Each structure stands twice: as C-alpha cells, then as structure tokens.
N, C-alpha and C positions, 0 to 999 in steps of 0.2 A: 302507869297511872300516877297522877300527881296528888297533892294534898287536897285537891278539890274533887277527887275521884273521877277525873276525866283523863282522856288519852292525848290531850293537846301536846304535852311535852314530848311524849314518845313519838308522835307523828311529826313534830318539828325536827327531831333528830333524824328520823327516817327520811323525811323529805330532803333534808340537807345532804344525807348520804346518797339518796337517789339522784339529786342534782349533780353531785360530783360524778356519779356513774354516767349520767347523761352528758356531762361535759367531756368525759373521756370518749364517749361514743361520737360526739360531734367533732372532736379532734381527729378521729379516725376518718370521718367523712371528709373533712377538709384536706387531710393528707392524701386521700385517694382522688380528690377533686369531684368525683361523682359516685353515687351509690344508688342501686335500684331500690324500689319500694319494698320488695320482698326481703332484701338484705337488711334494710333499715328497720323494718318491722321485726325481723328475727332478732336483731341486736337489742332492740328496745325490750322485747319480751323476755330476753335472757339476761340482760345486764341491769335494766332499770326496774322492771316490774317486780322481780323477786325481792328487791330492797323495799319497795313501797308496800308490798303485800305481806311483809313479815308481821305475824300475829294478827293479820286482818280478820281471821276467823272469829276473833273476840269482839272487835269493834267495827265490823264490816258494814253495818247499816248507817253509820255516821258519815258525814261529809266534812272534809278538812281542806280549807283553801290552799294550804301549803302543798298538799299532795296534788290538788287539781292544777296548781301552777306548773308543776313539773310535767304533767301530762300535756298541758296546752303548749308549754315551751317546746317540747319535742315535736309536736305537730307543726307549730309555726315555723320552726327551723326548716323542716323538710318542704313545706309548701312555699317558703320564701316570703312570708308576710310579717308585718310588724305587730307589736303587742296590742295595738289599738284596733286590730282587725275584728270584724264581727265574729264572735266565737262560734255561733251555729254554722257559719260558712265553712271554716277550715275543719271543724270537728266532723261535719257531715261528709266532706270530700275525702278525708283520710280513712273513714270507715272503721276506726279502731273502737272496740268496745270500751265503755267507760270504766274508771276505777271502781265505781260502785257495783257494777255487774260482777267484776272479778272478785270483789270482796264478799259479796253475797253468795257467790258460788263456793267460796272458801268456807263460809259458815255452814252451808248445806253439806259440804264434804265432812266437816267436823261432826255435824249432827249424825250423819250416816255412820261414821266410825264409832261414835259413842253408843249409838243404838245397837251396833253389832258387838260391842264389848260385853264380856260376861258379867253377870250381876255381882259376883264376889269381888270385883275390882273396886278399889277406892274411888277411882275416877268415875266409874259408873254410878256408884252411890251418890257422889256429889252431883252428877248430872241429873239423876232422878230427883234429888232434893231441889235442884234448880227448877225443874219442871213443876213440881208440886208447889213451890213458893209462888210461881206465877199463877198457876191454876187456882190456888186457894186464896191468895192475897192480891192477885193482879199486879205483882211486882214487875218492874221493868228490868229485865235481865237477858241473858243469852237466849233463853227459851222464848221469851216474849218477842225477841227480834226474829227468831226463826219462824215463829208463828205468823208474824206480819208478812214475811217473805212468802210463806205458804198461802196466805190469804190473797196476796197480790197476784199470784200465779194460778190460783184456783186449785190448790192442793191442801186445803185445810185439814182434810181427813187424815193426811199423813202425820200431821202434828197430833191430832186427837188420838189416833191409834198408835202413836209412837212407832211408826214404821219408816222404812227407808224412803228417801225422796229421790225421784228420778232427775238426775242432773241435766240431761238433755232437755227435758220438758221445762225445767226451771230456766235454763239458759235461753231457750227460744222465747219463752214468755217474757222474761226480763228484757231481752233484746227488742221484742215487739213493743213493749211499754216505753222503752227508752227511745225507740224510733218515732213513736207518736209524739212524745214530749219534745224531741228535737224538731220535728216538723212544725209543731205549734210555735216553737220559739222563733222560727224563721219569719213568722207572719208579723212579728212585732218590731221589725227593724227596717227602716226606710232604705238603708243602704243595700238591703237584700231584695229589692224590688225585682230586679232582673233575675237574680239567683232563684227566687221562688218559682219563676216560670220555667226554668231549665233543670231544676233539681227537685225531685219529689220522693226520692228513695234514699235511705241511709245506707250508703255503700261507698267503697273506694272508687274514685273516678279514674277513667282510662288514662287521662293525660298525666296523672301522677305515677302510673305504672310504666310509662314509656321511657326509653332512654333518650331524653331530651336534656338540653342544658339547664342548669339551675336557674339561669336568668330567664329563659323562656317559661319555665315552670312557674317562676315567681310572677311574671307578667300575666300569665293565664289565670293564676289564682287571684291576683289583684283585680283582673277584669271581672271575674265571677263574683267577687265579694263587694264590688262597688267602691274599691279603694284605689283603683288606678288613677293617678293624678290628672284626670280630665276635669273640666270646669264643673261638672256635676258634683265632684268631690272637693275640689279646691275652693269652690264657692262657699262651702260650709265653713271654711276657716275664717271668713270675713263676714259671716251672716248674710250672704247675698241671697236674695230671693231665688227660688228654684227657677222661675220663669225668666230670670235675668242671666242665667248661666249659659249664654248663647255662645256657640262655637265661633271663634274669631279667625279661623283658618279657611272658611268657605263663606259663600253668600247665601246659604240655604236658610238662615235665620232659625236654626233648630238648636235645642238644648244639646250641649255636648255631653251626652251620656254614652254608655257602652254600645248601645245599638247604633247610635249615630256614628261613633268611631269605627265600628266594624262594617257597617252596611251603607252609609250615606255620604259621609264627608268627601267632597270632591278632591281634597288634598291627597287622598290615598288611592285614587282611581287606578293607577298603574299597578300597585300592589294588589288591589282588589281584583283586577282582571285575572290574574294568575290563580287566586283563591277561587274565584267563581268558575273558572275553567275546570279545575279539579272537582269542585262541588257538583257541577252539572254532569260530570262523568260518573260520580259515585253515589249521588243522592237523588232518588226518583222525585219528579215533580218539584224540583228545587225552586224554580221561579214562582211557583204558586204558594209557597210556604210563607207564613208570617215571619217577621224578624226574630221573634222569640223562638219559633220553631226552627228557623235556620241556625240560630246560635246553638240551640240544643243539639241539632244534627251535626254541626261542625265539631262540637266537643265529643260526640259519640263516634263519628265516622272519620273525621279528618283533623284530629287534635294536633298532629305534627304541622300540617299546613296552616292551621289557625295560629299556632305558636309562631311560625315563621312570619306570618302576616302581621301579627300584633307587635313582634319585635321590630320588624323593619318600619312599620308605620309609626310606632311610638318613638323610635330613634329619629325619624324624619320630622315628627312633631317637635321634638326637643331642639333639633337643629334650627328649625324654622323660627321657633319662639325665642330662643336664646342667642341666635346669631343675627 
C-alpha cells in the first residue's frame, strides 16, 4: 500500500515480476518450437498466476491494467495475434478465467479461513472488527468487498450469518456473470461481425487444442477476429468505405471479407475443392448450410483442414498480389 492508501505500487511490482515469469515461459515455448494448449495453460497457472495472485485476497475486487496486460499478453502470444486484436475475441477463444475471478475466489478462501479461526486469536478479533466497522458505519473494507461478492452470486445470507461460503457456487456464478459480460462485449465491435455468428459460448476452441503449426493457429485466429489482412481489414487503414473494399482477385464484385475468402473467391477454387470434399463427408447437409454455419462447422469438425486451406490460400493471395 502506498501513501495514497492504494495498491497501485504493489501491483506494478507484481505485474513486472509476472511479466518476467511470462517471458521465461515464452522462451521455453520458442525453444521447444511448439507447445500444446494444456501444457501452456499449466505453465501459466503455475509460473505466472502465483506471482499476480500474491496478496490478492486483500485487494481482489479491484482491477489493475498492468495485471490485465500480462494476462492478455500471454493469450495473444499463444493465439498468434497482435496487440491491437479485438480483446473479446482472443479472450473468449482461450477460455481462461479472468484475473478478477481468481482474486475474488482468493478473497472467499480468506473469508472462510477467518470464519473458522477461533475467537481468541488476534486475527479473528481484527476480522470481527472489520465486519462491525462495515455494518455500523458502511465503511469500504475487506468485509464490504466480500459482501459485494456474496450479493453478486446470490449468497448474501452467508455474509449476514458469518458462515462459510461455498467456493464451487461462487466460482460457477462468477464464471456465468463473466461469460455474459464477455458475450455482450463482442456485440460492440464491428471486426467481430463474423465472430459473433460462430462463437456464442465462452470456452476454449478446438483449433487451439490441436497440434497444428503456430502459423496456421495464428491465421485461424486472425480469420476469426476479423484481422486477417483481407481488404475488409486493410481498407480500415485508409478509411475506405466498407462497400468499396471489393476483392481484386476475382470478378465476383464482392467485399473481400472472411466469408468471401473461405467460400466464394474463385482464386482459391482448387484449394476449396479439397476442403469441400472433406466437409461433405463429415458434415451432414453441408450444401444447405449458410456461410456462417459452414464456417462454424469447419471450426468445430474440421479445424485442421480449414487451417490448411487458409494457409495455402493466403500464401497464394500474397504471391499473386506482391509478385
């Protein structure tokens, strides 16, 4: 705590240390060339999270940008996207719980430990004083923050009765609240227009769990988040009107967006024939699906084949444009 009675200085020190831990983890990834989602997540949870979570039971309901930056940096590296990518996109695909949820759970764990401490302990007397200070004077303190958590998850009686709080119930409720907030955040970003149609649940995506190359993983992520450098994206850089971002590689006079790139542009017909052959064998009623439903099914059922198609087609696009 600094001279302003805030935790800003402490969190800056912790975030710097967590950033160094993350840097070491990323170096391990680069040394190994590839790393599975489960391994990467396990390393993050055991090398980086303990640093960021130090003393979080005290200041857990607050948000600190420096801590969030470490969390987002770890996800961006694994998904292979740049720092200007739409945050709800890569956060939702990775499926990691937020810092805030972990910290609030730490606060509930501390509450339960203090509740079970005998009354003759000094720490218990201090804890009871903290509760009374909030109840009698409505002071903002540790107890008021735990009370707010209990209210948010529908367990206010646990605070009122000074009883143990069920961690599983709190975790599920906080996760559900966070999932709803995440889903709402995707609706406010034009880049995520296609993403909203294919992603409705906060969970890790199958393509991130597969043993595919980092380059293919990056291309699939960019495709999902609307940042693959097609004209729908590059036109933003020069303030080009959306309707003028026409594909220059075919004569279909369509906007070059993700759906045009995957399903319509005649430049990639040879690559697409192989993808469609696999899709018709694996996905029922393939030809009757809408483009958005087809893309959703490809990510769910054939992410490897989709990754191969996107890589080959994007490389063909680059050769055609720059040569």
